[in-house]
N, C-alpha and C positions, 0 to 999 in steps of 0.2 A: 668289398667293404660296404659297411653301412653309411649312408650320406651324412655329413655333419649335421649336427642338430642345435638349435639353440632356442631354449624356453624363454617365453616371454616374461620380461622382468616385470612384475605387476606392483610396482611400488612408486612413490612421488620421489625422484632422485634430488628435488630440491629440498626434501623434508626427511633427511635421514633419522631412522628409529633410534630412540633411547632404550637401552636394555631395561627390562622391568625390575622393580623394586622387590625385595625379598619378601614383603607382605603380600605381593601381588602372586607369588609363585606357590608351588607344591611345599616349598621349603618351609612356609608358615604353617601348612599341615602337619608337618613331620614335628615341627617345635611344639605344636599344642598338643601332641600325643605322649605318652610313655612307653618307651620299648618294652619293659618290664610287663607294664600292665596289658599291653598287646598279646604278649608272649604268653600270658597267664590266662588271658581269655581263650586263645586257641586251644591251650593245653585241656581245658576243663570243659571243652565242648562234648556234649554226650550223644548217644545214639539217637534221641529224638531229634536233635538237630540235624543229623546226618540225613535221617529219613525225610524230613521236612525239604531239605535242599534237594535231593533226589526226585521227591515227588513235584517240586517246583519246575524243575527243568524237564521232567516227563511231559508235562502239560505247556511247555514253551513259555512259560513264566520266568521273567528276568529274576536272575539271583541276586541277592543282596551282596554286600562285603561281610555280613554276620553269615551268610549261607556257604561264603568262601571259606570263612574261618573254619565252619564245621568239616567243609571236605577236605581240608589239609590237615586236620587233627589227627591224635591217634585214634579217635573214636571212629574214623572212617576207614581204617583199615581193613575189616572184615568185608566192607562193601567196594572193594577195591574191582572186582567182576562186574558189578553194576555199574559203577563209575565208567569203566572201561567199554562197556555196551553203548551206555549213552554218549558217551564222547565220541564214539565210531558213528552214530546216528547223526549227531548234530554235525561233524565235520563232513561227511557226506552230503547231508542236506544243504550246506553252505556251499563246499568247494567241490563237489563231485568226487570222481575216483582219480585225483590229479596229485600229482607231486613235483614241486617246482625244485630244480636243482640250480645251484649256485657254486662259484667257487672263491675264496679269497685270494686277494692279489697284495701281497705284502710290499710296500714300495720302500719302506726303512725300518731300521731298528735302532735308530738315533732316540734317545729320550732324556730329558732333563728331570724326570722323577726319580724318587727313590721309593719304590713300593715292594712291600716283603714278599709279595707273591708272584711277581712277575719276572720271567727270563729276560725281559729289556730293561730292567731296572739299571739306573745309570751306574750303580756301585758295582753291577757284575761286571767281569773282566772278560767281555765278550768281544770279538772283532764287529766292529760297527761298519754299516754300509747305507747309503742312500742311492736308489737306482736313477740314472739319468734318463734322458727321454729315449735315448737309443736303447739302454737296456730294457726301459717300460715297452717300447715298440716290441722287443724280442720276446718279452712275456706275453704280451698281448698276442702273437702270433701261434705262440705255444698252447696257449688257454684257448683261443679260437679254434685251433685243431682238434681240441676234444669235444668240442661242440657246443661250448658254453655261449650264450649270450646275455648272461646277468653275473656281473663280477661285484665282490666287496672289496673296496680299497681300504687296507690297513696300515697303519704306521705306528711307530712310537710316538710318544708325545715330546716332540722338539720343535715349539714353533720357530725358534731361529734356523733351524736346518729344512724344516717340512712345513713351512707356513701356507697361508693362503695362495701367495702367488706360486708357489711350487705346486700346488694342487690343481691351480687353473691350468697350468702348462702340460700337466700331467692328463688331465681330463680331457683336455683337447686332442691329445695324442689317442686316448682309448675312445673317445667318442666316434672314431673312423671304424671301430671294430666292434663295439658292443652297443646294445639299444638300452640296456638297463645298468645303471652305476649306481650302487650303494658306497657310504662311505663309514667307517669306524675308526675316527682320528679322535684328535683332542679336541676339548669343547672350544668352540669358537664364538665371535661375537655375531649379533644379529646381521649387521651389515656384510659381515663374511659369508654367512649362511645364504644371504640374499644374491651374493656374486655365484654361489654354487648352485642356487636355484635357476639362476640365468643360464647356465651351462647345461641344465637338463639333469642334475644330480636328482634322481627320484628318491632316496630314501637315506637318513642318517641314523645310527645306531650308536647309542650312548649308555653305557652300564654304569649305575652308581657304585657297584661291587657290593657294598653293604648300606643299609640305611641307619645302621648304629652309630649316632653322631659321635659318640664318646670313642667307641672302638674303631671308627674310621680312621681317627689320627694315628692309632696305633700302627695301621697297615701303610698310610701314605706319610712318609716322614719328611719328604723334601718335594719341592717343586708345585707348580700349579695346581696338579691334582690334589694336593693337601687342601684345598678351600672346598670343602663339604658343601656350602650352600652354592657356589658359583657352578659347580658339577650339577647339582640338584635341580637348578634353574636352567639347565641347558635345552631340554626339551621344550620349553616356553620360546626360547629364543628360536629354535627350530621351527616351531610352529607359527610365530610371528614372521618368520621369512619365507612362509609358503611352501616348504618342502612338503612333498607329497605324502611322505610315510615316516614315522618314527619307530625305532625299534628301542626297547626297553629289556631290562633283564637285571639281575644281580649275580654275584658271582658265589656259586653255592659251595659251601664248605668253609667260607670266612667265620661267619656267625650262624644262629640258630636259624636254619633254611626256612622253617616255617614262617618265622616272623619277617624275616627279609620279604619272602614270597608275597605275604600279606600286603607290605608296603608297594611292593611293584603292582598288585592288583588295584591299591588304593590309588597310585599315581595315574595309572592306565584310566580309571574312571573319572579322575579329575580332567585329565588331558582330553578325553573322548567328549567331557561336557564343554570344555572351552573351546576345543577345535574340533567341533563335530564333523567337519566335512573332509577331515585327514584320516589316513589309513594308519594301522598300527600293527606291530609284531612284537613277539615276545621271544627270547632265546633262554637257553637253560645251561650255561656254562657251568661246568664242574670243575674244581682245581684239578690240574694236570700237573704230572712232574716238570720240572723246568730247571733253568739254571738258576742257582741260589737256594733252591728248594722252596717248599710252600708249607706253610702252618695250617693244617685241615682242624679249625677249631670244632667244626659241626658236621661230620661224616653225615654222607647222604647214599644210602644204598640205592640199586636200580630199581627195586619196588616201591620205594618213596618218590624215585623221580617219576614212575608211571603215575603215582596219584597225584603228585603235583601237576604234570601235565593236563591229566585228565580234569583235575579241578579247574584249572585255567580255561579248558575248552568249554565246560558247564557253566562257568562263571560267565563267559563271553563267546558267543559263537560265532563272531565277527572276526576277531584277532587271528592274525597269522601266527602259527607257532612253528620256531625252527630248531632243527637238532643237528648238531654240527659232528664232524669226525671225532671229536674229543671222546665220544661213546663207541663202545663195541659194535663191531657189525652184526651179530647176534641180536643186540639191544636195537639197534636201528631198524633192523628188518621186522621186529616185531611190534615196533612203534609205528610203523608205516600205515597200519589202520585205525590208530586208535588216538587221533588227534593232531599230529605233526602235519604240516602242510608245505613245508620247504626244507631241504637237506642241503649241507654242502657235500662234495664228492671229490676226491683226488686231491685233497688239501695239502698245500704246503705252507708252513707257517714261517718262513724265511724269506728275505728280500731276494729275487732271482730264482726262487725254488723251481720253477717250471723249465726255465731255460738252462739253468745250472744249479742242480741241487746241491748245495752244501749245508748240511745239516748243522754244522757248526753255529750258524746264523739264527737257529730256531728259537720261537719264542716260547714254545711248549711242545711237546710230544703229541701226536695223535694216536687213536687206538684202531680207529677203521683204516686200513691202508688199502683198502681195494682200488682198483683203477675205477674212473669214470665209468667205462664200458660195463664191467662189472655190478656197479650200482644201478645204472640204468637198465640192465638185464634182470635184476633182482626185483626192480619195481615192477616192470611189465609182466614179469612173470606171476605177480600177485594181482594182475588184473587190472592196474593202474597206470595212468597215462604220464609219461614224463613230459613236463614244461620245460623249456629250456629259455623261453623269453619273459613271458609275463602271464598274468592271470586271465586275461582276456582271451589270450590265444588257446588255454586249456579249456576255460569254461565254454566256449563257442564249438569246441569239438568234442566234447566229452560225452 
């Protein structure tokens, strides 16, 4: 077992922090922009803007948000091969030929929100469960046996059932087995993120789902998640708490994927300027079948997903790009060399999925059902190194 680890708490405990006001956060920038105008600006980008962005990338010049718009526009479609080659070059230049593997560990499917696209939504008639510490220990042992040292803790959003006290107890159990713990749970207060930081949590993922303020209310009908601004301000609270890494993303398929992707890039730029010493990651969750169904208003095909991933890499050669088992095995294999830096493998999307595989508790169905060993073998067969722990290990031995 890995020795228990406690991260130094770099705050003044006599002066608790107050969460930022809306005008100090990214939500003010969203308010000052118009969704329809940004969408139109992307769609009217021409070939010249695409060529200009590609040339800037070729000479290692930093791309602007306007360049990013061009790269995700329809005008960039004929240049996808050029984008893929450039994305590969930049990724190998920064990360080498490595691929980090992680696995999600679902602790609970309890949820107090009603969201129209989620299998855990409170209105769905599914069996609910929250793992106790004995069950978490069993999950940890099953996951560790597969070789993982990097886990992502996931829950539904139920502060009453799975709040900060529960998280602290669970992390103390898991710290005995894993050196890298990330979390994707409900938005918390700054002081609560500080408590997680003190326990050694390395990264927090929070997806806005969609940045379309008006349409957001259509998908989030009840619960704390219906507060658009509070969720949008969450990365600021994570940054203020000193967490090492922030993960961003949108749920591809809810609204126009190009416009949502632009706002993700805009928020990434904002956060990098404000929290310049932190690391950042982006994920690309496309809507998948789940209990209750899901309305896909803006379908995204695989070619468009390739375009988006490459566009993010050209826009930012430092950001980590993650691809989950939502996507097919063939697609993930082909994306290995084109910009992605981390993948999940052998994923279960239900509490207790590794020690006791009960599919009735799934949040959504996955597409890549290969075993961890099969994914790892695929990666090495393509000349890449599997990184089980962290980037430092992979980069020093690549």
